[in-house]
Steps between C-alpha positions, in 0.01 A plus 500: 500500500579566869295316758289743707583511872292284731281688745507437873164322507592270212837426657329406827250280313782317324692452825196350672430277204860380491493433875196277452663319206820437700301367795293273277804361319673418826192320633433315174861383495507378860147365549382423150242694304192309618581547870519881487198729542446867425495568874837325534648724230360819648616418851848407377518841332377667822185612321134404517293301252312809383829655391584181311172516309561861403797374301410144400175315442636164618820320595511371141528861382815542712666200339427631150539872567803549275327330208198727543730803524682387185171475309408850620844647421627339179279715276629835625858368517488397134306809390777737613776319311633698198270462199788400273633236738455147359232306684741220583715753685212699648338205679806393708575867575145544628543188715826634641311817595232294676772310683654826623160595638468160672209403277690184416589338831756218475469398864123476473529307174745259659269424794191484280676248277562274800146535635323438170687174448297343781164676451273448200283794615800734497609368160157588363518846650847545358364421153228763541749768600743406225225528238421844638866592453495369141186700418653818644821452300302418183295817533816706553663341192186569295506868597863523400429335164185704447292189447181351645575201728149365450559450126878478467643188670862622494495698829351212700728243337804719569399549863435127541837402353676752723313385812554131424875554453517701820307230684737227376802674652305594812423133560864408445617761749248389764593135447877551528546794738546426870384838628323816392837676490636242255186532292554875489855453377389255233222731384752767400564300181136404453396760242801422282413130506140578413609717207704209364179294481269774377719662232489216239123460552424873467501524116254208477249713695516765230703731723824676422776494760 
């Protein structure tokens, strides 16, 4: 299914949002998360604080914006996959699509991984956002299977296994990479590595490959 063209207003909104994200990442990286304010981010982006708050509710929202976007986008990305495509193929294909739309941001993930290592508050927030991602993926899996996620545990278990495997390799990349660019290179093989973990577990969840 072809992606509809982006209108001028939406393109401008995305550009402004990305400008704010880039400014925030640079400041977080150089000053540390706790020493950066919303005003600092807005001024660095040559914008005002009111513009910032039209796009983000807080500086925390900037740091986790790709995770929120993933939760919002994974359902539609999985829904449009061919109906006869095996679920274990459809999920990574949907994630590749999200990556092409910058809804999975390796650079942001790399920096967030460094920042959360030294902040218990950010680790807690990260857990909240990751659970939101799992719920969104579970609901999308349930729709594809035609089952009720409130009574059938398989969609949530499948989403949890997938997310946990992804998180394992994410942590390894963040721990071993020396730059966001290196993390991006390493992430090219990430989905294949995750599949190697998930595939033998899949049948035990009552799911066919």
